[in-house]
C-alpha positions in Angstrom: 58.6 21.9 -44.1 56.3 21.3 -47.1 57.4 19.0 -49.9 55.3 19.9 -52.9 54.3 17.5 -55.7 57.1 16.5 -58.0 57.7 17.5 -61.6 59.4 15.4 -64.2 61.2 16.7 -67.3 62.5 14.5 -70.0 65.3 15.3 -72.4 67.3 13.2 -74.9 70.2 12.8 -72.5 68.7 12.9 -69.0 65.6 13.0 -67.0 65.1 15.3 -64.0 62.5 14.8 -61.2 62.3 17.9 -58.9 60.0 19.4 -56.3 59.8 22.6 -54.4 60.5 22.6 -50.7 59.3 25.3 -48.3 60.5 25.7 -44.7 58.5 27.4 -41.9 61.8 29.3 -41.0 63.9 30.1 -44.0 67.4 28.6 -43.9 69.9 30.9 -45.5 71.8 29.4 -48.3 69.5 26.4 -48.7 67.8 26.2 -52.1 64.0 25.8 -52.3 64.2 23.1 -54.9 65.4 19.5 -54.7 66.1 17.4 -57.8 67.3 14.0 -58.9 68.7 13.4 -62.4 68.8 10.1 -64.2 70.2 9.0 -67.6 67.5 9.0 -70.3 67.6 5.2 -70.6 66.3 4.9 -67.0 63.0 6.7 -67.8 61.0 3.6 -67.1 62.2 3.5 -63.4 60.9 7.0 -62.6 58.0 7.1 -60.2 55.4 9.8 -59.5 55.8 9.3 -55.7 57.5 11.7 -53.4 59.3 9.0 -51.4 62.8 10.0 -52.5 62.2 13.7 -51.6 60.8 12.7 -48.2 63.7 10.5 -47.4 66.3 13.1 -48.6 64.6 15.9 -46.6 63.8 14.1 -43.3 67.1 14.7 -41.4 67.1 18.3 -42.5 63.6 18.8 -41.2 64.5 17.1 -38.0 67.5 19.4 -37.6 65.4 22.4 -38.3 62.8 21.2 -35.8 60.0 21.3 -38.3 57.2 18.9 -39.1 57.0 17.5 -42.6 54.0 17.8 -44.8 54.0 16.1 -48.2 51.7 17.4 -50.9 52.5 14.4 -53.2 52.0 10.7 -53.1 54.0 8.7 -50.5 54.1 4.9 -50.0 52.0 3.9 -47.0 54.8 1.5 -46.0 57.3 4.4 -45.9 54.9 6.6 -43.9 54.5 3.8 -41.3 58.3 3.3 -41.1 59.0 7.1 -40.7 56.4 7.2 -38.0 58.1 4.5 -36.1 61.5 6.1 -36.7 
């Protein structure tokens, strides 16, 4: 699985952070984009890291038997914890 860099879009009512996800073996019915939406007043809490996408995708990658490759920025502490997990 490849988790690509995130993209953030801002609007007056909400903010959306999304990224493209690519599997080695396509899973039918699974979208190739993961996103999180936040109210517009939470704009200051949005990070450019891919931590949330990695956490959200980890069990799916394990179920699919695929390694995870992240093209974005990930917290070193999170990477260490996932390695131990």
